[in-house]
N, C-alpha and C positions, 0 to 999 in steps of 0.2 A: 346736229341737225335740230329746227328749231321744230319744235313739236304745238298741234292744235287739241285744247279740251275737247274729251267727247261729246263733253256735252253741246258746245257747237255743232261737232258735227251730226249730233242725235238728231239737232233742233231742224239742221237740212233736211232730213229722214222726215222728221214729223211732217214737214212744211209739206217737201211732194207727196206722203201720202197721205195727208190728211187733206189737200186742197188738190191732188189731181190723179190718186188713185194708187192701188199696192202696185197694179202690173206696172206702169209707170214707174215705178220706184224698184222694181226687180229688173228692168231693161235699163234705169240707171246705173245699180249695182254690177251690173253686168259689164256696160260698157266701160266703167270705170275700175272694170276687173280688180273687185274690193275682195271677194275670196268668198262673202259672208253678206247676209244680207238686213244682220241690223247692230249701228253702233253702240257700244258702252258706253250710257254718259259718265261717268267717273274714270276711264281711261283715259292716256291721250292719245295721240296719231301722230302719224306724220304730216305733216302741211302739207308735202305734197299730194298727199293720197285726198287729203279736201279738196285741193285744185284741180285734183282729177274728177271729183263730183260736182264739183262746182260745173266743169265743160262740160262734161254728160247732162246736167241739168237742164243748160242754156241750151246746148242740142235738145234735145230732147221736145224742150218748150217752142223752141226757134225764137228765143229771145238773149239780147245779148247779157255778158254775166252783170253787169250792173242793174240792169232791171230786175233781175234773179233775186240777187242780194237788196233792190228794194223791197220786192214782194215778199221776202220773207222777214225783214222787217215790218212791215205793216201787220204780216200774218202771226210774229210775236206781240202786237196791243189788239188785234181786234176776234183773233179768236177764239172760242169758249174751252180750249184747251190749256188754251195759255195764259189764261185769267193770272195766274201768280206773277207775271211779269209784268201786265196791264198796273195790279194792284203794288208791285213796286215800282213804277215810274210815278202812279197818281199819288205817293206818299210824296213826291217829289215839291205839289203844289194845289192850293185850291182855284187855281186857275194858270193859262199857259205858260203867262209871263213869271210864274211863280216857278211852273215846271221847269222853264227855259233856264233861270238862274239854277236849277237844283239839279244838274246837267254834267255838271263839273264833278259833285259830288258819287256819279252813275256808278263809276270803278269801284269806290270804298265800301256801296253801298250793296253790288255785288257782292264783293268778297265776301259781305257779312253774312249773304244767302250761300254762296259756293266757294269755300274759303281758299283755292287752288285755282279760283276763275279769274283771270288776267286780261282785263279790257283796254284796250289802248284808253289815253286819255283825251278830254273833251277843253278845249278853250273855249267859254263864248263873252264875244266880246261886245256888249252893246252899243250901240252909233247913236244914229237919231232916235228921234221916239218913236217906237213901232218900228226897228229895224237893229237885228243881231248878225251876227258874225259866229258861227259857230265850227271851230277847227279841232281837226281827228290826231291829235300829235303823235300816231304812232302805229305799229303793224297791227294787226293784218293790213292788207292792201284790200279795199274794198267797204271796209268799216262803214265809213262816208257813208257810201249806199244804204247798207241797211238801217243807219241814223234818220238819211233820208225818209225809209217807207215806216220809222219808227214815229215822224216828226209830224209826219202827214195824218197817220192816224191818231197821236195824241192830239192833235189839232181838231180833228171829228168828234175824238171822247171830249174835248173841255167843250166844244163848239166854236171856235174859233175859226175867223177865215184870215188864211196865209199862204203870200207867195213862196215856194222855195226855191231855191236853185244848187243845184248839186255843180262843185268845180271841182277836178283832179288834175294836178298837174306833172308833170311828165318825170319827176321825183317822189311821184305815191303821195305829196302832200295831197288831203281831201277837205273839203271846205262846204260851208251849205251857209246860202246869206236867207236871210229869214224873214221876211217882210210883215207886219202882224198889221193889217188892213180893219178887221176889226174884232173885237174878243168877244164877246156875248151875241156873234151872227146867226147861234140856231143854240138850240138845247141841248147840251153835253148828256151824253152817254149818265145814270144816276151812279153815285161811288159814295159807299160808307167806310168809314177808319177801321170801325171794328166789324168781323165775321158775323153771319151768325150764325147762330146756331141751331143744331139740325130742324 
């Protein structure tokens, strides 16, 4: 039976609690028949349980599953309580293009932070100038939609203007087409490599 890292389940829980409220999360937990109301980040859970939670969140928010996953990706970068994820991603480069080229190393960087966290492989293909294709190489299905949200939020973070298109075929392969319109379109959010002392 395929297992899902508790950190992923905990992220879904925190996304619902912090963006939609505690009462909605309690409804989701009941609808998904969890038998508890809080995931343990360092445990593993049956992947079917994660699917039930995503189905319940989608139903509660009246949104397709892919839209929920994209919103989770945006949350991971933009919410103040997930600043560590933003920092991990910003270490990938000083501008959006460098960040894109660092994505293939993201699963390894994630394992440095959490040793038993296994993210799907990512493969970036630079096509014409300003055009890229990002392929998600493995399951879980839906990680591409999460990456779509991450890319939208990171483009804003860097101040880049991009057009993103998400594709998933019947065999579950996911791909994001990225067109960089202007790299310095707006002022990005501030970022310092070193953490500030108290």
